[in-house]
C-alpha positions as CSV (number, residue, x, y, z in Angstrom):
1,M,101.0,154.2,146.8
2,G,101.7,150.9,149.0
3,N,104.4,148.9,149.7
4,T,105.6,146.7,147.1
5,T,107.2,144.1,147.4
6,L,109.3,142.5,144.9
7,I,109.9,138.8,144.8
8,Q,113.0,136.9,142.8
9,Q,112.1,133.2,141.7
10,K,114.8,131.2,140.5
11,S,113.9,128.3,138.0
12,T,116.4,126.1,136.4
13,V,115.2,124.3,133.4
14,G,117.2,120.2,132.5
15,V,117.4,119.7,128.7
16,H,117.5,116.3,127.9
17,D,119.5,114.6,124.8
18,A,116.6,112.3,124.0
19,T,119.1,111.6,120.7
20,K,121.7,109.0,122.5
21,S,121.5,105.7,120.7
22,S,122.3,102.3,121.7
23,V,124.7,100.3,120.6
24,S,122.4,97.3,119.1
25,A,120.8,100.1,117.1
26,E,123.5,100.6,114.9
27,I,124.4,97.1,114.7
28,D,121.3,96.9,113.4
29,K,121.4,100.0,111.0
30,V,124.7,98.4,109.6
31,I,123.1,95.1,109.6
32,I,120.2,96.6,107.4
33,G,122.4,98.7,105.3
34,S,124.3,95.3,104.2
35,I,121.2,93.1,103.1
36,A,120.1,96.0,100.9
37,A,123.6,96.8,99.2
38,F,123.3,92.3,99.0
39,T,119.9,93.0,97.9
40,G,120.6,95.5,95.4
41,V,124.3,93.1,93.5
42,V,121.6,90.1,93.2
43,A,119.4,92.8,91.5
44,L,122.0,93.5,89.3
45,W,123.5,90.1,88.9
46,S,120.1,89.3,87.4
47,I,119.1,91.6,85.6
48,A,122.3,91.4,83.8
49,C,121.7,87.0,83.1
50,L,118.7,88.1,82.0
51,F,120.1,90.5,79.5
52,S,123.0,88.2,78.6
53,A,119.8,85.3,78.1
54,M,118.0,87.6,75.3
55,F,121.3,88.1,73.5
56,Q,122.1,84.2,73.0
57,A,118.4,83.7,72.3
58,G,118.5,85.8,69.7
59,G,115.4,88.8,71.4
60,P,112.9,88.9,73.7
61,L,110.4,86.9,72.1
62,Q,113.0,84.1,71.7
63,L,114.0,83.7,75.0
64,V,110.2,83.3,76.0
65,G,109.6,80.6,73.1
66,S,112.6,78.7,74.0
67,Y,111.8,78.9,77.4
68,F,108.0,77.2,77.5
69,K,110.0,74.6,74.9
70,A,112.1,73.7,77.7
71,L,109.0,73.5,80.4
72,A,107.5,71.6,77.8
73,G,110.3,69.4,77.5
74,M,110.5,70.2,73.3
């Protein structure tokens, strides 16, 4: 058998964490969350106002009729 030479090879692998986020990205997330929460509050308030109007008018059909009367000026 022939002479065999073993070669030892070292390799280094560098792993960089790409999940770091900047401060402005975190601030944007907070702002978007605040806008979404405010939108939800406004939606709930508008639904409560519509239910209150239907209750005071006597039902959904009377509410629509009263709405058109108000638009026509009757």
